C-alpha positions in Angstrom: -63.3 -70.6 -149.9 -66.2 -70.3 -152.5 -69.3 -68.5 -150.9 -72.6 -70.2 -151.7 -75.5 -67.3 -150.9 -79.2 -68.5 -150.8 -82.0 -66.2 -151.7 -85.4 -66.8 -150.1 -88.3 -67.9 -152.2 -90.8 -70.7 -152.5 -89.6 -73.9 -154.3 -92.2 -74.4 -157.5 -92.6 -78.4 -158.5 -94.8 -80.6 -160.2 -96.7 -83.3 -158.9 -95.1 -84.9 -162.1 -91.9 -84.8 -160.0 -93.5 -85.5 -156.8 -92.2 -82.1 -155.5 -94.0 -80.0 -153.5 -93.2 -76.2 -152.3 -90.7 -76.3 -149.4 -92.7 -73.3 -147.5 -91.5 -70.3 -145.9 -88.2 -70.1 -146.2 -87.1 -72.4 -148.3 -84.5 -71.5 -150.4 -84.8 -71.3 -154.2 -81.9 -74.0 -155.7 -83.3 -72.9 -159.7 -79.6 -71.7 -160.1 -77.7 -74.6 -158.0 -76.0 -77.3 -159.9 -75.5 -81.1 -158.3 -72.9 -83.3 -159.9 -72.8 -87.1 -159.3 -69.2 -88.7 -159.2 -69.4 -92.3 -159.3 -66.5 -94.6 -159.8 -67.4 -97.4 -161.5 -70.0 -98.6 -164.5 -69.2 -102.1 -165.3 -72.5 -103.8 -164.3 -76.1 -103.9 -164.4 -76.6 -102.4 -161.1 -74.3 -99.4 -161.6 -76.4 -98.8 -165.3 -79.5 -98.9 -163.7 -78.3 -96.3 -160.7 -76.9 -94.1 -163.4 -80.3 -94.1 -165.6 -81.9 -93.6 -162.4 -80.2 -90.5 -161.9 -80.3 -89.2 -165.5 -84.0 -89.7 -165.3 -84.3 -87.8 -162.2 -81.6 -84.6 -163.0 -83.2 -84.1 -166.3 -86.7 -83.9 -164.8 -85.4 -81.4 -162.1 -83.7 -79.1 -164.6 -86.6 -79.0 -166.8 -89.2 -77.9 -163.9 -86.5 -75.1 -163.2 -85.8 -76.9 -159.7 -81.8 -76.7 -160.8 -79.7 -75.4 -163.2 -77.4 -78.1 -164.1 -77.5 -82.4 -162.8 -74.8 -84.3 -164.8 -72.9 -87.3 -164.1 -69.6 -88.3 -164.3 -67.9 -91.7 -164.4 -64.2 -92.4 -163.9 -62.3 -94.9 -166.4 -60.4 -97.1 -163.7 -62.1 -97.3 -160.7 -59.4 -95.9 -159.0 -59.8 -93.6 -155.9 -56.7 -91.7 -157.2 -58.8 -90.8 -160.7 -62.1 -90.3 -158.6 -60.3 -87.8 -156.4 -58.8 -85.9 -159.4 -62.4 -86.2 -161.0 -63.5 -84.1 -157.7 -61.2 -81.9 -157.7 -62.4 -81.1 -161.4 -66.1 -80.6 -159.6 -64.8 -78.0 -157.2 -63.3 -75.8 -159.8 -66.6 -76.2 -162.4 -68.3 -74.5 -159.6 -70.8 -77.2 -158.5 -72.9 -76.5 -155.6 -73.0 -79.8 -154.4 -71.6 -83.2 -155.3 -73.1 -86.7 -155.0 -70.5 -89.5 -154.7 -70.4 -93.3 -154.9 -67.3 -93.8 -153.6 -64.3 -95.9 -154.9 -63.1 -96.1 -151.2 -64.1 -94.6 -147.4 -61.0 -93.5 -147.0 -58.9 -92.6 -150.1 -61.3 -89.8 -151.1 -61.2 -87.8 -148.1 -58.9 -85.4 -149.1 -60.6 -84.2 -151.8 -64.3 -84.4 -150.0 -62.5 -82.1 -147.3 -61.4 -79.7 -150.3 -65.2 -79.4 -151.6 -66.3 -78.6 -148.2 -64.1 -75.9 -147.4 -65.1 -74.7 -150.8 -68.6 -74.1 -149.4 -69.4 -77.5 -152.0 -72.3 -80.1 -150.3 -71.0 -83.6 -150.3 -73.4 -86.3 -150.1 -71.9 -89.9 -150.5 -74.3 -92.9 -151.2 -73.9 -96.6 -151.4 -70.2 -96.6 -151.5 -70.0 -93.8 -148.7 -67.1 -91.7 -147.6 -65.6 -91.1 -143.7 -65.1 -87.5 -143.9 -67.2 -85.9 -141.2 -68.3 -83.0 -143.6 -70.0 -85.1 -146.0 -73.2 -86.9 -145.7 -73.7 -90.7 -145.7 -76.7 -92.7 -147.3 -76.6 -96.7 -147.6 -78.3 -99.7 -146.6 -77.4 -101.8 -143.3 -74.9 -103.7 -145.4 -73.9 -106.1 -142.3 -77.4 -106.8 -142.2 -77.4 -107.6 -146.1 -74.2 -110.1 -145.2 -76.1 -111.4 -141.9 -79.5 -111.7 -143.2 -77.7 -114.6 -146.4 -76.8 -116.8 -143.0 -80.0 -116.5 -141.4 -81.1 -117.6 -144.3 -79.9 -120.6 -145.0 -80.2 -121.3 -141.2 -84.2 -120.8 -141.6 -83.7 -123.8 -144.5 -82.0 -125.9 -142.2 -78.8 -126.2 -144.8 -75.7 -127.2 -142.8 -72.3 -127.4 -144.4 -69.4 -125.6 -146.2 -70.1 -122.4 -147.8 -68.4 -119.7 -150.8 -68.5 -116.2 -150.1 -68.2 -114.5 -153.6 -67.3 -111.1 -152.2 -67.5 -107.6 -154.1 -64.5 -105.1 -155.8 -61.6 -105.2 -152.9 -61.4 -102.1 -150.9 -65.3 -100.7 -151.4 -67.3 -100.1 -148.6 -69.8 -102.0 -149.4 -67.7 -105.1 -150.0 -66.2 -104.8 -146.5 -69.3 -104.3 -144.3 -71.4 -107.3 -146.4 -68.0 -109.7 -145.6 -68.1 -108.4 -142.1 -71.5 -109.0 -142.1 -71.1 -112.5 -143.4 -68.3 -113.5 -141.5 -69.7 -112.6 -138.1 -73.3 -114.6 -138.5 -71.1 -117.5 -139.7 -69.5 -117.5 -136.5 -72.3 -117.5 -134.3 -73.2 -120.5 -136.1 -71.0 -123.7 -135.8 -73.0 -125.8 -138.6 -71.5 -123.5 -141.3 -67.7 -123.0 -142.4 -66.5 -120.5 -145.1 -64.4 -123.1 -147.8 -63.7 -120.7 -150.5 -64.0 -116.8 -151.3 -63.5 -115.0 -154.4 -64.1 -111.3 -155.5 -66.7 -111.4 -158.5 -66.9 -107.6 -158.6 -70.7 -107.6 -158.3 -70.3 -109.1 -162.3 -71.6 -111.8 -163.9 -68.4 -112.7 -165.8 -66.1 -112.2 -163.5 -67.9 -114.0 -160.6 -68.5 -116.8 -163.0 -64.7 -117.0 -163.8 -63.4 -116.8 -160.7 -65.9 -118.9 -158.9 -64.7 -121.6 -161.9 -60.9 -121.0 -160.9 -61.5 -122.6 -157.5 -64.3 -125.2 -157.7 -62.0 -127.7 -158.2 -60.3 -127.3 -155.0 -63.5 -127.0 -153.2 -65.4 -129.7 -151.3 -69.5 -130.1 -151.5 -70.9 -126.4 -151.0 -74.2 -126.3 -149.3 -74.4 -122.6 -150.4 -73.5 -119.2 -152.0 -73.5 -116.0 -149.7 -73.3 -113.2 -152.9 -73.1 -109.6 -153.1 -75.4 -108.9 -156.0 -74.6 -109.4 -159.8 -73.0 -112.5 -159.2 -75.5 -114.8 -158.7 -76.2 -116.1 -162.1 -72.2 -116.4 -162.9 -72.3 -118.5 -159.9 -74.6 -120.9 -160.9 -73.4 -120.6 -164.3 -69.7 -121.9 -163.0 -71.4 -124.6 -161.1 -73.1 -126.0 -164.1 -70.2 -125.9 -166.3 -68.2 -127.8 -163.7 -71.0 -130.6 -163.3 -71.4 -129.8 -159.6 -74.4 -130.3 -157.7 -76.4 -126.2 -157.9 -76.1 -124.9 -153.9 -78.5 -122.8 -152.5 -77.1 -119.0 -154.2 -78.4 -116.1 -153.0 -79.2 -113.6 -155.6 -78.7 -109.7 -155.4 -82.1 -108.2 -157.3 -80.8 -108.5 -161.1 -82.8 -109.5 -163.9 -80.7 -112.4 -165.3 -80.0 -113.8 -161.6 -84.2 -113.7 -161.2 -84.6 -115.4 -164.6 -82.9 -118.0 -163.7 -84.3 -118.5 -160.2 -87.5 -118.9 -161.7 -86.3 -121.5 -164.2 -85.1 -123.5 -161.8 -88.3 -122.9 -159.7 -90.0 -124.2 -162.3 -88.1 -127.1 -163.5 -86.6 -128.2 -160.0 -88.4 -126.5 -157.3 -85.7 -124.4 -156.8 -85.7 -122.0 -153.6 -83.5 -119.0 -152.4 -83.8 -115.1 -151.6 -82.6 -111.8 -152.7 -81.7 -108.5 -151.7 -79.6 -105.8 -152.4 -80.0 -101.7 -152.3 -82.0 -100.3 -155.2 -79.9 -98.4 -157.4 -82.6 -95.7 -157.2 -80.6 -95.1 -153.7 -78.8 -92.1 -156.4 -82.3 -90.4 -156.7 -82.3 -90.4 -152.9 -79.0 -89.2 -152.6 -80.0 -86.5 -155.5 -82.9 -85.0 -153.7 -81.0 -85.2 -150.2 -78.1 -82.9 -151.9 -81.2 -80.9 -153.2 -82.7 -80.2 -149.8 -79.5 -79.1 -148.1 -79.0 -76.7 -150.6 -82.5 -75.2 -149.9 -81.7 -74.9 -146.6 -82.8 -78.3 -144.7 -81.3 -79.9 -141.6 -80.6 -83.3 -142.8 -78.8 -85.8 -140.9 -75.3 -86.8 -141.4 -76.2 -90.8 -141.3 -79.0 -92.0 -143.4 -80.1 -95.8 -143.6 -82.4 -96.5 -146.4 -84.2 -100.2 -146.6 -82.9 -103.2 -148.0 -85.1 -104.2 -151.3 -86.2 -107.8 -150.6 -87.3 -110.4 -153.5 -88.8 -113.8 -151.3 -90.1 -116.8 -153.2 -93.8 -115.7 -153.1 -92.8 -112.5 -154.5 -90.1 -113.6 -157.6 -93.0 -113.4 -160.6 -93.8 -110.0 -159.4 -90.5 -109.0 -159.2 -89.3 -110.2 -162.5 -92.3 -108.9 -164.6 -91.5 -105.4 -163.3 -87.5 -105.5 -164.1 -86.3 -105.0 -167.2 -84.1 -107.4 -168.8 -80.3 -105.9 -168.1 -81.6 -103.9 -165.2 -82.1 -104.5 -161.5 -85.5 -104.6 -159.1 -85.3 -101.0 -158.4 -87.1 -98.0 -156.2 -86.9 -94.2 -157.6 -87.5 -91.3 -154.8 -89.6 -88.6 -154.6 -88.8 -85.1 -153.5 -91.8 -85.6 -151.2 -91.0 -89.1 -150.2 -87.5 -87.5 -149.1 -88.8 -84.4 -147.3 -90.4 -87.0 -145.5 -87.6 -89.5 -144.6 -85.8 -86.5 -143.5 -88.4 -85.3 -141.6 -89.0 -88.7 -139.9 -85.3 -88.8 -139.0 -84.8 -85.6 -137.5 
C-alpha cells in the first residue's frame, strides 16, 4: 500500500493565487502531485473546464504549492478507458486524482484501488459513488426542475421536447430526473420527444432535426447545456415556430438569445454548472493533502443568467467559451469552513 507521510510546515502562497497561509499544523504540499482524469473534451464546457484547470494548476506549481498538476483526457469517452487511465495515474505516483467521470459506478473499482494506495480521489461534475471518494457537484436535479418552473412562470402550456446529455453519465441522469419529476407535478405539460444531444451543438441539431417531423407543436425545450443553439438551428431549418429554449450558458447560446431578443423580444433563461468547478475540485484535493478535514459531499451554486443579466454575461464570456467562475484557494478554504 502506498504511504503518504506529510511534513508539517506553513503553506506559502501569493495573493495572485488567492492563497493564504493555512496556519499551524497545515502540511506543506509543494512536493505533492495532483492529476485530472477527464472523460470527454468534445464541447465548449469541457474545453473551458480544462483551460481553468490548466491555469490554476500552472500557477500553483509556479508558486511552489505543488510539484505537478497535469490533466489527462480519454479519447473515446469510455468508462473502461478512463478506469485504465486512473490505474496508470496510480502507477505514476500521483498523490491525488481529480475525476470528471464517465460513469458514477463503472469507475468504482479503479477509484477504490487508488484509495487503497493512499491516493486522495475527488470527483466533480460527473461524480463517482465509491464511498472513499469526495464528490463535488451542483444540484443537477434542481437544474432540471428549474427549467420547468421557469416555463410555468412564463405561463407556457403544452408539449415539451427534452434534449439530454451523454447517456449513462451522472449529470444526464440527474437533470433528466429533475425534468421528469417536475413535469409529473404539472398536468399542463407533456414530454412529446426526447433525444441525446451529448451537450454538443452539432449533435443536438442533428438529433432534434431527425425527430422534428414526428412531433406536434412544441411550446418549450428543456436542455442540459451546449445544445440550445443547435436546437434553435434545427427548428429554424425545419420552418417550425421557435419554442422557448432553456439555455446552458454557452457563448453561442447567449449570442443567439441576444439576437432574437433584439429582433423579436425573445425571452428565456440560462443555467449551468460553471466550468471552473475544476478549480474548486483542484483546491479541495490540495486542502485534503494539506490535512484539512473536508466534507465528502459538497454542492456548488448553479450559475444562472436571466433576461436582465444577458448583456453583461455575454460581454464577459469569450466566443467558444462558457459563463464561468474560477475559485481561489481562499474561497475554497472558506467554503469548507462553512460546510463542516
